[in-house]
C-alpha positions in Angstrom: 112.7 110.4 89.4 111.5 106.9 88.7 107.8 107.9 88.5 106.4 104.6 87.2 107.9 102.5 89.9 105.5 100.3 91.9 106.7 99.6 95.4 106.0 96.2 97.2 105.1 96.7 100.9 103.2 94.5 103.3 100.3 96.7 104.2 96.5 96.6 104.0 95.1 98.5 101.0 92.7 101.2 102.1 91.4 102.8 98.8 88.9 105.6 98.8 85.9 104.7 96.7 86.1 107.8 94.6 89.5 108.9 93.5 88.1 111.9 91.8 87.6 114.5 94.5 84.5 116.6 95.0 83.4 119.3 97.4 82.7 118.5 101.0 80.1 120.5 102.8 79.5 122.6 104.7 82.4 125.0 104.5 83.0 127.8 107.0 84.6 131.0 105.7 87.4 131.3 108.3 89.3 128.3 107.2 91.1 125.7 109.2 94.6 125.3 110.7 96.2 122.1 109.4 99.6 120.5 110.3 101.6 118.3 107.9 104.4 115.9 108.4 106.3 114.4 105.5 108.2 111.1 106.1 110.5 109.1 103.8 110.8 105.4 104.3 113.5 103.0 103.1 112.8 99.2 102.6 114.9 96.4 103.9 117.4 95.0 101.5 115.7 91.6 101.4 112.1 92.9 101.2 111.8 92.8 97.4 109.9 89.5 97.3 107.7 90.2 100.3 104.4 92.2 100.5 101.8 93.5 98.1 101.7 96.3 95.5 100.5 99.7 96.8 99.4 102.5 94.4 100.4 106.1 95.3 97.5 107.7 97.1 96.8 104.8 99.4 95.5 105.8 102.8 97.8 104.0 105.3 96.0 102.4 108.3 97.2 103.6 111.7 96.7 102.2 115.2 94.7 104.3 117.7 97.7 105.9 119.4 99.4 106.9 116.2 96.1 108.4 114.8 95.8 110.9 117.6 97.7 114.2 117.1 99.5 115.6 120.1 100.0 119.2 121.3 103.3 121.0 120.6 106.4 120.5 122.6 107.9 117.3 124.0 104.6 115.4 123.6 104.4 116.3 119.9 108.0 115.0 119.4 107.1 111.7 121.1 103.8 111.4 119.1 105.7 111.9 115.8 108.2 109.2 116.8 105.3 106.8 117.6 103.8 107.6 114.2 107.1 106.9 112.4 107.5 103.7 114.2 103.9 102.6 113.4 104.6 103.2 109.7 107.9 101.3 109.9 106.3 98.3 111.6 103.1 98.3 109.5 105.0 98.5 106.2 108.0 96.4 107.3 110.5 99.1 106.4 114.2 99.4 107.4 113.8 102.9 108.7 111.6 106.1 108.6 113.0 109.6 108.5 111.0 112.9 109.2 111.7 115.2 106.3 109.8 118.3 107.7 106.9 119.6 109.7 104.7 122.3 107.9 101.7 124.2 109.2 99.2 126.2 107.2 95.9 128.1 107.5 93.8 126.6 104.7 90.8 128.3 103.1 88.1 126.1 101.7 88.8 125.4 98.0 92.3 126.9 98.0 95.2 124.8 97.1 98.3 124.7 99.4 101.6 123.7 97.8 103.8 121.9 100.3 107.6 121.9 100.3 109.1 119.1 98.1 110.8 116.1 99.7 114.1 117.1 98.3 115.6 120.0 96.3 116.4 117.8 93.3 112.9 116.3 92.9 110.2 117.4 90.5 107.5 115.9 92.7 104.8 118.5 93.6 102.6 117.9 96.7 99.4 119.9 97.0 96.5 119.8 99.5 93.1 121.4 99.1 90.7 121.8 102.1 87.3 120.8 100.6 85.2 121.4 103.7 85.0 120.8 107.4 82.6 120.6 110.3 83.0 120.7 114.1 84.2 117.1 114.0 85.8 116.2 110.6 87.8 117.8 107.8 87.9 116.6 104.2 91.0 117.1 102.0 92.1 116.4 98.5 95.8 115.3 98.3 97.7 115.3 94.9 101.1 114.0 94.0 102.1 115.3 90.5 105.1 115.7 88.3 104.4 118.2 85.5 101.2 117.1 83.8 101.4 113.6 85.1 99.3 112.8 88.2 100.5 110.0 90.4 97.9 110.3 93.2 94.6 112.2 93.5 93.0 111.2 96.8 90.2 112.4 99.0 90.5 111.7 102.7 88.4 112.6 105.7 90.1 113.1 109.1 88.7 113.7 112.5 89.8 117.0 114.0 92.5 116.5 116.5 93.5 113.2 114.8 95.7 112.4 111.8 95.6 110.4 108.6 98.5 109.4 106.4 98.6 109.2 102.6 101.4 107.2 100.9 103.3 108.0 97.8 106.7 107.5 96.2 109.5 109.6 94.7 112.2 107.4 93.1 115.5 106.6 94.7 115.9 109.6 97.0 112.8 108.8 99.0 111.3 105.6 97.6 108.5 105.8 100.1 106.7 109.0 101.0 104.1 109.5 103.7 102.2 112.7 104.2 100.4 113.0 107.5 97.5 115.5 107.8 96.4 116.9 111.2 93.3 119.1 111.2 93.5 121.2 114.3 90.8 121.1 117.0 88.2 123.8 117.4 89.6 127.4 117.7 86.2 129.1 118.0 82.4 128.7 118.3 80.8 126.0 116.1 77.5 126.1 114.3 74.7 123.9 115.6 74.0 121.0 113.3 77.2 121.7 111.3 78.0 118.4 109.5 80.2 117.5 106.6 79.7 115.1 103.7 82.7 112.8 103.8 84.5 110.5 101.4 84.5 106.7 102.0 87.9 105.3 102.9 90.3 105.4 105.8 88.2 105.5 109.0 85.0 106.0 107.0 83.3 102.7 106.1 81.0 102.5 103.0 77.2 102.4 103.3 75.6 99.0 102.6 72.5 98.8 100.3 69.7 96.9 102.1 66.8 97.7 99.7 67.5 98.5 96.0 64.6 98.1 93.6 65.9 97.7 90.1 65.5 100.4 87.5 62.9 99.8 84.7 64.0 99.7 81.1 62.3 102.4 79.1 60.4 101.3 76.0 62.4 103.7 73.9 65.7 102.2 75.0 64.4 98.7 74.6 63.3 99.3 71.0 66.6 100.9 70.2 68.5 98.1 71.9 70.4 100.6 74.0 72.7 99.1 76.7 75.5 100.3 78.9 76.3 101.7 82.4 75.0 104.7 84.2 77.3 106.1 86.9 75.8 108.2 89.6 77.3 110.2 92.4 75.0 110.2 95.4 75.0 111.7 98.9 73.8 109.1 101.5 73.0 110.7 104.8 73.5 109.4 108.3 70.1 107.7 108.3 70.9 105.7 105.1 68.6 107.9 102.9 69.7 109.0 99.4 69.6 112.8 99.5 71.3 113.9 96.3 71.9 112.1 92.9 74.1 113.4 90.1 74.7 111.7 86.8 78.5 111.3 86.1 78.0 109.0 83.0 74.6 108.7 81.3 72.9 106.7 78.6 70.3 107.9 76.1 66.7 106.6 75.7 65.7 107.7 79.2 68.0 105.2 80.9 69.8 107.9 83.0 66.5 109.2 84.3 65.4 105.6 85.1 68.6 105.0 87.1 68.1 108.2 89.0 64.5 107.4 89.8 65.4 103.9 91.1 68.3 105.0 93.2 66.3 107.7 94.9 64.2 104.8 96.4 67.2 102.8 97.6 67.9 102.4 101.3 71.2 101.8 103.0 72.8 101.0 106.3 74.7 104.3 106.7 78.5 104.8 106.4 80.3 104.8 109.8 83.2 106.9 111.1 84.5 105.3 114.3 81.2 103.5 114.7 79.1 106.7 114.3 76.8 107.2 111.3 77.9 109.9 108.9 76.8 111.3 105.5 79.0 110.4 102.5 79.5 110.8 98.8 79.0 107.4 97.2 79.3 106.4 93.5 76.9 103.8 92.1 77.1 102.0 88.8 73.9 100.7 87.1 74.4 98.3 84.3 71.6 98.1 81.7 71.6 94.9 79.6 69.2 93.3 77.3 68.9 89.6 76.4 70.5 88.7 73.1 68.0 88.7 70.3 67.8 85.4 68.4 66.7 85.3 64.8 63.1 84.0 64.3 62.8 80.3 63.6 62.0 79.5 60.0 59.1 77.1 59.5 60.1 73.7 58.2 60.0 73.4 54.5 57.3 71.1 53.2 58.5 68.2 51.0 57.6 68.7 47.4 55.0 66.4 46.0 56.1 64.0 43.3 54.2 64.0 40.0 52.2 60.8 39.5 53.6 58.5 37.0 
Protein backbone atom coordinates (compact mmCIF):
# COMPACT_ATOMS: atom_id res chain seq x y z
CA UNK A 1 0.00 0.00 0.00
CA UNK A 2 1.36 3.38 -0.98
CA UNK A 3 0.15 5.11 2.17
CA UNK A 4 1.93 8.41 1.72
CA UNK A 5 0.71 9.09 -1.77
CA UNK A 6 -1.07 12.43 -2.34
CA UNK A 7 -3.61 12.32 -5.14
CA UNK A 8 -4.28 15.25 -7.50
CA UNK A 9 -8.00 15.68 -8.25
CA UNK A 10 -10.02 18.67 -9.41
CA UNK A 11 -12.39 19.12 -6.48
CA UNK A 12 -13.37 21.76 -4.01
CA UNK A 13 -11.80 21.12 -0.59
CA UNK A 14 -14.35 20.85 2.14
CA UNK A 15 -12.41 20.40 5.41
CA UNK A 16 -14.02 20.09 8.77
CA UNK A 17 -12.84 22.65 11.22
CA UNK A 18 -11.90 20.22 13.84
CA UNK A 19 -10.31 17.01 12.68
CA UNK A 20 -10.19 15.70 16.21
CA UNK A 21 -13.62 14.21 16.85
CA UNK A 22 -15.74 14.86 19.94
CA UNK A 23 -19.09 13.68 21.23
CA UNK A 24 -22.25 14.90 19.52
CA UNK A 25 -25.34 15.26 21.68
CA UNK A 26 -27.93 14.20 22.46
CA UNK A 27 -27.60 10.45 22.00
CA UNK A 28 -30.60 8.11 22.15
CA UNK A 29 -30.07 4.62 23.50
CA UNK A 30 -31.68 2.63 20.69
CA UNK A 31 -29.01 3.56 18.13
CA UNK A 32 -29.40 4.26 14.44
CA UNK A 33 -29.48 2.23 11.24
CA UNK A 34 -26.84 3.44 8.81
CA UNK A 35 -26.04 2.39 5.27
CA UNK A 36 -22.57 2.52 3.73
CA UNK A 37 -21.31 2.36 0.16
CA UNK A 38 -17.63 2.09 -0.70
CA UNK A 39 -16.52 3.24 -4.14
CA UNK A 40 -13.14 3.06 -5.83
CA UNK A 41 -12.16 5.62 -8.45
CA UNK A 42 -9.54 5.56 -11.16
CA UNK A 43 -7.98 8.71 -12.65
CA UNK A 44 -7.60 9.44 -16.31
CA UNK A 45 -4.22 8.64 -17.77
CA UNK A 46 -3.51 12.29 -18.62
CA UNK A 47 -4.85 13.81 -15.35
CA UNK A 48 -1.54 13.91 -13.48
CA UNK A 49 -0.93 17.60 -14.05
CA UNK A 50 -4.54 18.69 -13.55
CA UNK A 51 -6.30 19.45 -10.27
CA UNK A 52 -5.41 20.14 -6.67
CA UNK A 53 -4.14 18.06 -3.77
CA UNK A 54 -6.74 16.45 -1.53
CA UNK A 55 -5.89 15.04 1.88
CA UNK A 56 -7.58 11.76 2.91
CA UNK A 57 -10.61 12.60 5.03
CA UNK A 58 -11.92 15.33 2.74
CA UNK A 59 -15.73 15.57 2.65
CA UNK A 60 -16.66 15.53 -1.04
CA UNK A 61 -19.31 18.05 -2.20
CA UNK A 62 -22.41 16.48 -3.78
CA UNK A 63 -25.18 17.97 -5.88
CA UNK A 64 -28.71 17.94 -4.46
CA UNK A 65 -29.86 14.78 -6.27
CA UNK A 66 -26.79 12.74 -5.33
CA UNK A 67 -27.04 13.83 -1.68
CA UNK A 68 -30.51 12.31 -1.16
CA UNK A 69 -30.60 8.61 -0.28
CA UNK A 70 -33.16 6.46 -2.09
CA UNK A 71 -35.28 3.54 -0.81
CA UNK A 72 -34.25 -0.03 -1.56
CA UNK A 73 -34.89 -1.71 -4.90
CA UNK A 74 -34.60 -0.26 -8.38
CA UNK A 75 -34.67 3.33 -7.10
CA UNK A 76 -31.71 2.63 -4.83
CA UNK A 77 -29.71 1.17 -7.72
CA UNK A 78 -30.42 4.24 -9.83
CA UNK A 79 -29.52 6.57 -6.96
CA UNK A 80 -26.17 4.82 -6.41
CA UNK A 81 -25.43 5.09 -10.12
CA UNK A 82 -26.17 8.84 -9.96
CA UNK A 83 -23.88 9.18 -6.95
CA UNK A 84 -21.05 7.35 -8.73
CA UNK A 85 -21.48 9.53 -11.81
CA UNK A 86 -21.52 12.67 -9.64
CA UNK A 87 -18.20 11.67 -8.07
CA UNK A 88 -16.70 10.81 -11.44
CA UNK A 89 -17.66 14.18 -12.96
CA UNK A 90 -16.79 16.26 -9.88
CA UNK A 91 -13.35 14.70 -9.50
CA UNK A 92 -12.67 14.24 -13.25
CA UNK A 93 -12.05 10.51 -12.97
CA UNK A 94 -11.92 7.88 -15.69
CA UNK A 95 -14.37 5.56 -13.93
CA UNK A 96 -15.98 4.72 -10.57
CA UNK A 97 -16.69 1.21 -9.29
CA UNK A 98 -19.00 0.20 -6.43
CA UNK A 99 -17.03 -2.13 -4.15
CA UNK A 100 -19.84 -3.00 -1.73
CA UNK A 101 -22.94 -1.96 0.14
CA UNK A 102 -22.95 -2.47 3.93
CA UNK A 103 -25.64 -1.79 6.52
CA UNK A 104 -25.27 -1.69 10.30
CA UNK A 105 -27.19 -0.78 13.44
CA UNK A 106 -24.86 1.62 15.26
CA UNK A 107 -24.97 2.29 18.98
CA UNK A 108 -23.76 5.70 20.08
CA UNK A 109 -20.05 5.60 20.95
CA UNK A 110 -19.51 2.10 19.48
CA UNK A 111 -17.05 1.64 16.61
CA UNK A 112 -18.15 -0.25 13.49
CA UNK A 113 -15.37 -1.89 11.46
CA UNK A 114 -16.31 -1.88 7.78
CA UNK A 115 -15.17 -4.47 5.22
CA UNK A 116 -11.82 -3.57 3.60
CA UNK A 117 -11.73 -2.43 -0.02
CA UNK A 118 -9.74 -5.53 -1.03
CA UNK A 119 -8.51 -8.74 0.55
CA UNK A 120 -4.87 -7.76 0.10
CA UNK A 121 -5.04 -4.29 1.66
CA UNK A 122 -4.08 -3.39 5.23
CA UNK A 123 -6.38 -0.38 5.24
CA UNK A 124 -8.89 -0.39 8.10
CA UNK A 125 -12.13 1.62 7.83
CA UNK A 126 -14.02 2.38 11.04
CA UNK A 127 -17.08 4.52 11.74
CA UNK A 128 -18.38 5.68 15.12
CA UNK A 129 -21.86 7.14 15.63
CA UNK A 130 -21.24 10.09 17.95
CA UNK A 131 -24.83 11.21 18.34
CA UNK A 132 -28.03 11.99 16.47
CA UNK A 133 -31.31 13.83 16.60
CA UNK A 134 -34.57 13.68 14.70
CA UNK A 135 -32.89 15.49 11.81
CA UNK A 136 -29.13 14.90 11.81
CA UNK A 137 -26.55 12.23 12.66
CA UNK A 138 -22.89 12.89 13.44
CA UNK A 139 -20.17 10.33 12.72
CA UNK A 140 -16.43 9.92 13.15
CA UNK A 141 -14.74 8.26 10.15
CA UNK A 142 -11.21 6.83 10.42
CA UNK A 143 -8.86 5.39 7.79
CA UNK A 144 -5.92 3.63 9.46
CA UNK A 145 -3.08 1.25 8.65
CA UNK A 146 -1.72 -0.28 11.84
CA UNK A 147 -0.80 2.60 14.13
CA UNK A 148 -0.74 5.13 11.29
CA UNK A 149 -3.86 7.29 10.91
CA UNK A 150 -4.52 8.67 7.42
CA UNK A 151 -7.91 10.27 8.11
CA UNK A 152 -9.85 11.09 11.24
CA UNK A 153 -12.88 13.11 10.24
CA UNK A 154 -16.12 14.23 11.86
CA UNK A 155 -19.10 14.64 9.54
CA UNK A 156 -22.74 15.58 10.14
CA UNK A 157 -25.36 14.17 7.75
CA UNK A 158 -29.09 14.87 7.45
CA UNK A 159 -31.13 11.72 8.04
CA UNK A 160 -32.40 10.40 4.74
CA UNK A 161 -29.45 12.06 2.97
CA UNK A 162 -25.85 11.06 2.41
CA UNK A 163 -22.34 12.43 2.71
CA UNK A 164 -19.12 11.12 1.15
CA UNK A 165 -15.66 11.04 2.75
CA UNK A 166 -12.68 10.57 0.42
CA UNK A 167 -9.57 8.50 1.02
CA UNK A 168 -6.91 6.48 -0.80
CA UNK A 169 -5.44 2.99 -0.82
CA UNK A 170 -2.47 2.76 -3.15
CA UNK A 171 -2.56 1.17 -6.58
CA UNK A 172 -5.49 -1.24 -6.14
CA UNK A 173 -7.99 1.51 -5.37
CA UNK A 174 -6.15 4.84 -5.71
CA UNK A 175 -9.31 6.75 -4.82
CA UNK A 176 -11.70 5.55 -2.12
CA UNK A 177 -15.05 7.15 -1.31
CA UNK A 178 -17.17 6.11 1.66
CA UNK A 179 -20.80 7.20 1.48
CA UNK A 180 -22.76 7.35 4.76
CA UNK A 181 -26.57 7.24 4.85
CA UNK A 182 -28.29 7.68 8.24
CA UNK A 183 -31.75 6.17 7.92
CA UNK A 184 -34.92 8.16 8.43
CA UNK A 185 -36.98 7.96 11.59
CA UNK A 186 -38.01 4.46 12.66
CA UNK A 187 -39.93 5.45 15.78
CA UNK A 188 -41.15 8.36 17.91
CA UNK A 189 -38.85 11.33 18.43
CA UNK A 190 -38.21 13.40 21.52
CA UNK A 191 -39.55 16.95 21.48
CA UNK A 192 -36.74 19.49 21.28
CA UNK A 193 -34.21 16.77 20.42
CA UNK A 194 -31.23 18.51 18.80
CA UNK A 195 -27.64 17.57 18.05
CA UNK A 196 -24.44 19.55 18.34
CA UNK A 197 -22.87 19.26 14.89
CA UNK A 198 -19.40 19.59 13.39
CA UNK A 199 -18.62 22.38 10.94
CA UNK A 200 -17.98 21.11 7.41
CA UNK A 201 -19.82 19.55 4.50
CA UNK A 202 -23.32 21.08 4.53
CA UNK A 203 -22.69 22.79 7.89
CA UNK A 204 -21.31 26.31 7.45
CA UNK A 205 -19.20 27.87 10.26
CA UNK A 206 -20.54 30.54 12.63
CA UNK A 207 -19.36 34.11 12.07
CA UNK A 208 -18.17 36.26 14.98
CA UNK A 209 -19.96 39.62 15.02
CA UNK A 210 -19.01 40.86 18.50
CA UNK A 211 -15.77 39.71 20.11
CA UNK A 212 -14.40 41.88 22.92
CA UNK A 213 -10.70 41.07 23.38
CA UNK A 214 -9.45 39.27 26.49
CA UNK A 215 -7.58 41.31 29.08
CA UNK A 216 -3.95 40.54 29.90
CA UNK A 217 -3.57 39.65 33.55
CA UNK A 218 -1.03 41.59 35.61
CA UNK A 219 0.63 38.33 36.63
CA UNK A 220 1.16 37.28 33.00
CA UNK A 221 2.31 40.77 32.01
CA UNK A 222 4.95 40.91 34.73
CA UNK A 223 6.18 37.41 33.87
CA UNK A 224 6.15 38.24 30.12
CA UNK A 225 3.99 35.17 29.37
CA UNK A 226 2.85 34.89 25.75
CA UNK A 227 1.31 32.15 23.59
CA UNK A 228 -1.98 30.78 22.27
CA UNK A 229 -4.99 29.50 24.17
CA UNK A 230 -7.16 27.06 22.17
CA UNK A 231 -10.79 26.72 23.22
CA UNK A 232 -13.49 24.30 22.12
CA UNK A 233 -16.87 26.00 22.27
CA UNK A 234 -20.47 25.05 21.65
CA UNK A 235 -22.27 27.84 19.79
CA UNK A 236 -26.03 27.36 19.74
CA UNK A 237 -28.53 28.11 16.99
CA UNK A 238 -28.98 31.69 18.25
CA UNK A 239 -25.25 32.47 18.07
CA UNK A 240 -24.73 32.35 21.86
CA UNK A 241 -21.68 30.62 23.36
CA UNK A 242 -23.04 27.86 25.60
CA UNK A 243 -19.96 25.82 26.55
CA UNK A 244 -16.22 26.57 26.65
CA UNK A 245 -13.49 23.96 27.19
CA UNK A 246 -9.75 24.70 27.29
CA UNK A 247 -7.85 22.45 24.85
CA UNK A 248 -4.50 24.27 25.19
CA UNK A 249 -3.90 26.72 28.03
CA UNK A 250 -1.37 29.26 29.26
CA UNK A 251 -0.29 30.07 32.84
CA UNK A 252 -0.64 33.37 34.64
CA UNK A 253 -4.43 33.46 34.34
CA UNK A 254 -4.42 33.77 30.55
CA UNK A 255 -6.58 30.65 30.04
CA UNK A 256 -9.20 32.05 32.42
CA UNK A 257 -9.05 35.45 30.71
CA UNK A 258 -9.64 33.84 27.30
CA UNK A 259 -12.61 31.82 28.58
CA UNK A 260 -14.14 34.89 30.23
CA UNK A 261 -13.83 36.94 27.02
CA UNK A 262 -15.16 34.23 24.68
CA UNK A 263 -18.25 33.69 26.83
CA UNK A 264 -19.21 37.28 25.90
CA UNK A 265 -18.69 36.78 22.16
CA UNK A 266 -21.68 36.75 19.82
CA UNK A 267 -21.97 34.98 16.46
CA UNK A 268 -24.13 34.65 13.44
CA UNK A 269 -25.06 30.97 13.90
CA UNK A 270 -23.81 28.06 11.83
CA UNK A 271 -26.22 26.93 9.11
CA UNK A 272 -27.28 23.52 7.82
CA UNK A 273 -29.13 23.89 4.52
CA UNK A 274 -29.94 27.47 5.49
CA UNK A 275 -31.26 26.61 8.96
CA UNK A 276 -29.43 27.69 12.16
CA UNK A 277 -27.84 24.81 14.11
CA UNK A 278 -25.66 24.34 17.19
CA UNK A 279 -22.03 23.41 16.49
CA UNK A 280 -18.71 22.63 18.11
CA UNK A 281 -16.27 25.39 17.13
CA UNK A 282 -12.60 25.80 18.06
CA UNK A 283 -11.23 29.28 18.75
CA UNK A 284 -7.57 30.32 19.08
CA UNK A 285 -6.65 33.33 21.23
CA UNK A 286 -3.11 34.65 20.72
CA UNK A 287 -1.63 36.56 23.66
CA UNK A 288 1.30 38.79 22.71
CA UNK A 289 3.18 41.60 24.40
CA UNK A 290 5.14 44.44 22.79
CA UNK A 291 8.85 43.82 22.71
CA UNK A 292 10.63 45.43 25.62
CA UNK A 293 13.28 47.92 24.68
CA UNK A 294 16.25 48.58 26.95
CA UNK A 295 15.98 51.91 28.81
CA UNK A 296 17.74 54.81 27.18
CA UNK A 297 20.98 55.81 28.84
CA UNK A 298 21.33 59.51 29.66
CA UNK A 299 23.95 61.28 27.50
CA UNK A 300 27.36 61.43 29.05
CA UNK A 301 28.47 64.89 30.14
CA UNK A 302 31.75 66.07 28.60
CA UNK A 303 34.54 66.12 31.12
CA UNK A 304 35.71 69.59 32.15
CA UNK A 305 39.29 70.44 31.23
CA UNK A 306 41.57 71.61 34.00
CA UNK A 307 42.50 75.29 33.67
CA UNK A 308 46.01 75.96 32.47
